C-alpha positions in Angstrom: 0.0 0.0 0.0 1.0 3.6 -0.4 0.6 6.7 -2.5 0.8 6.6 -6.3 4.5 6.4 -7.3 5.7 4.7 -4.2 6.6 1.6 -6.2 3.7 -0.7 -5.4 3.8 -2.5 -8.8 7.6 -2.5 -9.1 7.8 -4.2 -5.7 4.6 -6.2 -5.9 5.3 -8.2 -9.1 8.7 -9.6 -8.0 7.5 -10.1 -4.4 4.6 -12.2 -5.6 6.9 -14.2 -8.0 9.5 -14.9 -5.3 6.9 -15.8 -2.6 4.8 -17.9 -4.9 1.7 -15.7 -4.6 -0.8 -14.5 -7.2 -0.2 -10.9 -8.1 -3.3 -8.6 -8.3 -2.9 -5.0 -9.5 -5.7 -2.9 -8.1 -5.4 -0.4 -10.9 -6.6 -3.1 -13.3 -9.9 -3.3 -11.4 -10.8 0.4 -11.7 -13.9 1.0 -13.9 -13.2 3.2 -16.9 -15.0 6.2 -15.3 -12.5 6.2 -12.4 -9.5 6.0 -14.8 -11.0 8.9 -16.9 -11.5 11.0 -13.7 -7.9 10.4 -12.5 -6.5 11.0 -16.0 -8.2 14.4 -16.0 -6.6 15.2 -12.6 -9.7 14.7 -10.6 -9.3 12.9 -7.3 -11.7 10.0 -6.7 -14.4 10.2 -4.1 -15.4 7.4 -1.7 -18.4 6.7 -3.9 -16.0 6.1 -6.8 -13.9 3.8 -4.7 -16.5 1.5 -3.1 -17.3 -0.6 -6.2 -13.6 -0.8 -7.0 -12.8 -2.0 -3.5 -15.6 -4.6 -3.6 -14.2 -5.9 -6.9 -10.8 -6.3 -5.2 -12.4 -8.2 -2.3 -14.1 -10.5 -4.7 -10.8 -11.2 -6.6 -8.9 -11.9 -3.4 -11.6 -14.2 -2.1 -11.6 -16.1 -5.4 -7.9 -16.6 -5.3 -8.1 -17.8 -1.6 -10.8 -20.2 -2.6 -8.3 -21.7 -5.1 -5.8 -22.0 -2.3 -3.6 -19.2 -3.4 -1.9 -16.5 -1.4 -2.2 -13.0 -2.9 0.0 -9.9 -3.2 -2.3 -7.0 -4.0 -1.0 -3.6 -5.0 -3.5 -1.0 -3.7 -3.2 2.5 -2.4 -5.4 1.7 0.6 -4.9 5.2 1.8 -7.7 5.4 4.4 -8.5 3.1 7.3 -12.1 2.6 6.0 -10.6 1.3 2.6 -8.3 -1.1 4.5 -11.3 -2.2 6.6 -13.2 -2.9 3.4 -10.3 -4.9 2.0 -10.1 -6.9 5.2 -13.5 -8.4 4.4 -11.5 -10.7 2.0 -9.0 -11.6 4.7 -9.2 -10.4 8.3 -5.5 -11.1 8.7 -4.4 -9.2 5.6 -0.9 -7.7 6.1 -0.5 -4.2 4.8 3.0 -3.4 3.7 3.2 0.4 3.6 5.7 1.5 1.0 6.8 4.9 2.3 9.6 7.3 1.6 10.7 10.8 0.7 8.0 12.9 -1.1 10.6 14.2 -3.7 11.6 10.7 -4.6 7.9 9.7 -5.2 7.3 12.9 -7.2 10.3 12.2 -9.4 9.1 8.6 -10.0 5.6 9.8 -10.9 7.0 12.3 -13.4 9.1 9.6 -15.2 6.5 7.0 -15.6 3.5 6.5 -17.9 0.4 6.1 -15.8 -3.1 7.5 -15.8 -2.5 9.1 -12.3 -0.9 12.5 -13.0 1.8 13.8 -10.7 -0.5 16.7 -9.8 -2.6 14.3 -7.7 0.2 13.3 -5.4 -0.6 16.1 -2.9 -4.2 14.9 -2.7 -3.0 11.3 -2.1 -0.6 12.4 0.7 -3.4 14.5 2.3 -5.8 11.5 2.1 -3.2 9.0 3.5 -4.2 7.9 7.1 -1.5 6.3 9.2 -2.0 2.7 10.0 -3.3 2.0 13.5 -1.7 -0.3 16.0 -4.6 -2.8 15.6 -4.0 -3.1 11.9 -1.8 -5.9 10.7 1.0 -3.9 9.1 4.6 -3.0 8.6 6.5 -0.2 6.9 9.0 -0.7 4.1 11.3 2.2 3.3 11.5 2.9 -0.5 14.4 5.4 -0.3 16.8 2.6 -1.3 17.5 0.5 -4.4 14.5 -1.4 -5.7 16.2 -4.8 -5.1 16.6 -3.8 -1.4 13.0 -2.7 -1.2 11.9 -6.1 -2.6 14.2 -8.0 -0.2 12.8 -6.0 2.7 9.2 -6.7 1.6 9.8 -10.4 1.4 11.7 -10.5 4.7 8.8 -8.6 6.4 6.3 -11.1 5.0 8.4 -13.9 6.3 8.5 -12.3 9.8 4.7 -12.4 9.7 4.7 -16.0 8.7 3.5 -15.4 5.2 4.6 -17.5 2.3 3.1 -18.0 -1.1 1.1 -21.0 -2.2 
């Protein structure tokens, strides 16, 4: 989890591969209207997000029913969104990819994505810290990508999570 540009996909894909989990990219579940809104520089509302979050819950449940572990890349910026996602798995671990704002801004400016860099401020403003009762850990992204991936996998192992 984390703001756009924090490296969720860049970390999530190899983390899923190395841990034997199924990879789900939350951006792939956005309806066209959400993508169009974000592409136009308009932040999503909660009403925009609920159907998207519900689609993610359904996808996670479907993979779990097949006996698969899941690595999901999702901003999950607010507690209420994380609570909604936990409907799929009450023990879901949230790895918060966090780092220097300037690093994230630079990454956003260099990539091709429907989320424009101008929306970074709204994402940072929306981000709610994870509470002590949430199953979570932070991973520092202000280091080489390989180190971030290693940290993510080591953190999952500390929580007893392996693919399957």
